Each structure stands twice: as structure tokens, then as C-alpha cells.
N, C-alpha and C positions, 0 to 999 in steps of 0.2 A: 524206915520211910519208903513208901510206895511211889515209884516213879511212873510216868505215863507211858513209857515205851518199855515193856517188860515181858512180853510174850516170848515163849520158847521158839516159835517158828521164825523164819527169816523175816526181817522187817526192812523197810526202805526209809531211812532217815530223811530223805528228801520230802516225804509226805507225812510222816508220823509227827505228832506233837513232841517237841523237845524242850519246851520252856522250863519244866521242872529240872531237867538234867542240867541245862545251862545255869539255872539259879544255884543248884548244889555246887557245881564246879566253881562258880564265881565266889561263893561264900568260902569254900575250902581254900582257894588260892588267894583270897582277899584282893580280888580285882573287880573292875566293872567292864563288862563287854560292850563294845560299840555295835549296836544292833544293825546298823547299816552295812557292816562289814561281814556279816555272817554268811558263810558258804556251806551249803548242805549237800552232801553226797550220800550214796546209798548206805555205806557203813560208818560214815564219820561226819562230824560237823566241826568247822573251824571258824574262828573269829578273832578279831584284833581286840586288845585290851587298852584300858586307859593309861597303862604304863609302857606303852609302845612295845608290847610283846604279842606273840600269837599263841593261841591255845587250840590244840587239835583234840577232839573228843571222839573216841571210837567205842562202839558196842561190839562185843565178840562173844560167841557161844563158848562155854567152858570146854567143849569138845574140840574147839579150834585153838586152844591154848596148850602148847606142848610143855613137857617137863622143864624146858629151858626157861620157861616163864614168858612174860609178855611185856618186856621192857626194852625193846629194840632201840627206841629213840634215846633212852637213857644210856644204854651200853655204847651206842655209836658216839657219844660225847667224848670218848677216850681216843677216837681214831685220829691220829696225827697225819697231816698232809692232805686231808679230805675237806674240801670246801663245803660247809654246811652251817645252818643256823645254830648258835650256841644254845645248849639245853639249860633250862633254869630250874625246873622242878615238875612234880606231877601229883596227881591224886588218883587213886584206884579204889574201886569198891565193887562188891557183888550185888547184883540186883536182888531186891527183896522177894521177887515173885517167881524166879526161875533160874535155871543154870546159865546165867548170863553175867558177864563182867563188863564194867565200864572203865575206861582209862582216859585221863586228860593230861597231855604233856604241854608244858609252857616252854616256848623257845623265843629267841630273838626273832625280830621280823626278817623276812626275806630281803636280800640286798637289791632285788629287782623282781619284776613280775614273772610268773611262770611262762614258759615259752608258748604253750598252747594246751590243747586237750591231749589225752593219752595218745590219740591217733591224729596226726596233723594232715591237712589237705592242701596247705599252702606252704611255700618255702619260707622259713623264718630267717630273719636277718641276723646272722651269727658271725662276728668277726673272728679272725684267726686266733686272737687271744682267748676267745671262748673255747675253741677246740683244744688249745693248749692246756687250759685249765681243766677241761673234761678229762683229757688224757692223764694229766698229773694226778687228779683225784682218783681215777679208777686204778691207775698203777699203784698209788700209795695204798689204796684199800686192799688190793690183792696181795700186797706185801705183808700185811698184818697177819696175826694169828688169833684165832678165836675158837671157842668150844661151841659156839652157836651154829645151828643149822638153818639155812635159809628156808623161808616159807612163802614162796611166790603164790599169790592168790590164796593165801592162808593154808596151803598144802605143803607139808614138809617135803623138801626135795630129797629123794633117795635114788639109788641106782635103779631100784624097782620102778619108781615113778617115771624116770627117764625112759627106761626100756618100754614100759607099758604105753606111754604117751606116743613114742615114735612108732612102735610096732602096730599100734591101733590104727595108724593112718598110712604108714609106709612099710608094708611087708617087703622083705628082700633079704638077700644073703650078705649081710654085713654086721659087724660086731658093734654093739651099742655100749660097751663097757667104758666108763669114764676113767681117765687116767689121773687127772689132777683136779683137786678140789681147792678152791681159794675163797676168801671172803668176798661176798658180792652184796650189792644193795638189794637185788632181787625184785625190784619194782621200777626199773629204770625206763621211763617213758617221758614224753615231752610235757606232761602235766606235773612232773616232779623235779624239773630243773628250771632254773631262772636264766634270763638274759636281759641286757647285754653282759651283766656281771654273772658269772657262773656260780651256782650253788645247787647242791643236791639235798633234797629234803624228803620227808616221809620214810623214816628208817625202821618202822615197826617190824619188817619182815627180813632184815638183813641177816647174813650168816654164811657159812661155807656152802659153796655150790660149785658145779662144774665150771672150769675155766671157760670164759666166753659167754656166760649167761647174760650179764649186763649188756655187753656189746650186741648180742643177738636180740635182746629185748628192745633196745633202742632202734636197731635196724628194723625190726618188725613194726615198731611204732611209726616208722618213716616210709613204709612201702607205698603209700598213696602218692608220694612225691619222689619219683625215681632218682632225681639228682641228689636229694637229701639222703636217701638210702645208700647211694653210691658213696657219698661223703663219709657216712658212718663206717662203711666197710673199709674205706681208704685209711681213715684215721685209726681204726682199731684192727688194722691188717694182721697184726701178730696173733690176736685172738681168733680171727676168722680163718687163718691158715692152719691153726692147730687142729689136731684131730678132735679134741674136746669142743673146740669152737664150731666145728662142722656139726657135731652131734647137737650142740645147743641151737644151731640154726634150724636143724630138723625139729627140735623140741618146740621152738616157738612157731614154726610153720605148722606143726601138728595142731596147735591151738587155733590157728587161722583156718585150716582146711578140714578140721575134724567135724564131728557130728553136729556141732552148733554153728557151723559156718553160715554166714549170711550171703545169699546169692548175689547181692548188690555190693558186697564188700570189694572196694577197688584193689585190695591187697591179694585177692585170690590168685590172679594170674601170675604176678611176680613171685609170690610164695611158692606156687606149684613149679614154676620154671627153676627157681633156685633149689628147691627140694630135689628135683630130678638130677640137677647138676651135682649136688652134694652126694647123693646116693651113688652116682657113677664113680665119684672120687673115692668114696669109702670102699666100694667094691673092688676098686683097683689097687687098694693098699695091700 
């Protein structure tokens, strides 16, 4: 069967036709999609079903699918102590016209709305219970064991990637060697958590990563709101005070300040200031 979005080059599912893809998934999962609930993103499409579940469909190049497979949401279903929507099932197929695969995962509905976009510009209303649930879930996640390797932004995180990312933006005399690797969500931002009831979703890229990656990622997502960024650092103090957490802070800052930095990004100044502070601390160790 030939689908309408099948070219090898990068595509944007926000503008490409996806009707045939949605029809195929609906037939395979034996559901009806509620068209008014469809949410289209660059690499994925999500929609509510007539049986009160949510289906997320993603298109990924074969070259971006590692040997560990492409079943992060399915594998995350076994994680105890982590607040997330229950996984129900999936359908996966290879595109008929090129080195591309599609995957659709069906989960329970979110218990509340996502907090915001990946990068927030206003302070969200988050009760203390929300922060307690965040901490409990991240601590429970880090206590698990897995053979998976995290793939933030679909890139497998390795020691080499950490070093190259940091050195490419922050040259200096300090060691970039990671000491502790633990399971991480690897895409923790304000678009992937809900409130006022806390839940963490979009698990396709989770796996082992340097301690502090999730905390640093949420902090980077908060930098346009200083009080929120400070709250993240306070709540996840143990991560940020660790040597690996400092490296992960530099890692996420390198993404903000690197070659693709936007001159009007409000996160530039606070990221640069924090990076300078972290480098001084690492050099003093």
C-alpha cells in the first residue's frame, strides 16, 4: 500500500497530507478517530479515539532507529512508580516507498492537559503536590535498570556526543567524562507533562543517560521564566549539584547557545551565565 507521506527526505507532518496514514492506523487498531482532536507536529500526529484513548503516530527514518528498536512507549509500560498514561497496544509498518517506518501507540488519555509548549514564557500554576509527583517519578525512573540507551532528539546519547556537544560551544580545561548513567525520559519539557495532575508522556526516546539529563532539560525549557527555572533547580537540587548534573547543564546550554541559536531567544543570557558558572565549578574540582 502506498501512503501519501513516504519520501526519504525530512518531512513536516504539520503540512503534509496524513489522511491515508490515519485511515490505516484506525483500521489496524479498530478505532475511530475524533477529527476535531487531531494534533499535528513535525514528526508526529496525535488524536483521540472513540474508545477514550489517545493514539500517537510517528514517522521515523530507518537510520534513526537503533538496534534497540523503536518501542520506547511500549517498554516504558513496565516502569513502576512513574506517573504515565497506560499503554494499550501499537501498530508498526515500513513505508512502501522508502527507508521510513511508521509507529502508532495507543495509550490511556492524559489525566490533565499538557502544561504548555516545549519552552514556556509564562509561569504555570503548579501546586506543591505536582512537584512532589514529579520528584517521585523521576527518582523512581532513575532507580530502574534498562538496556535501552536514550535518544534525545533521536540521537543516541554517548560519551562522545556529550563531549562533542559541550566542547563545540564551551572550550576549556575541564573533564567531560560522565560518571553515572541512569534511566531517563530524555525529552522532558513542558509539552510532555500534565497539570494539575502530574503525568509524563511521549516515551519513545527513553533509556540510560547521564544523571541529571531530565532535570537539566526541564530547566532549559523553563529559562524564559526565571522563577520557574529556579524552582526546577531547587526541586532537583541533588541532580544539579552532582558533577554529571553540571555536565548535563552544559549539554543543554550547548543546544541553546550553539550554531543554531536564535538571536531573540530569551534563554540565551541565562544559559550563558549559568554555563560560565558551571565551567568555573568544574575547573575548580
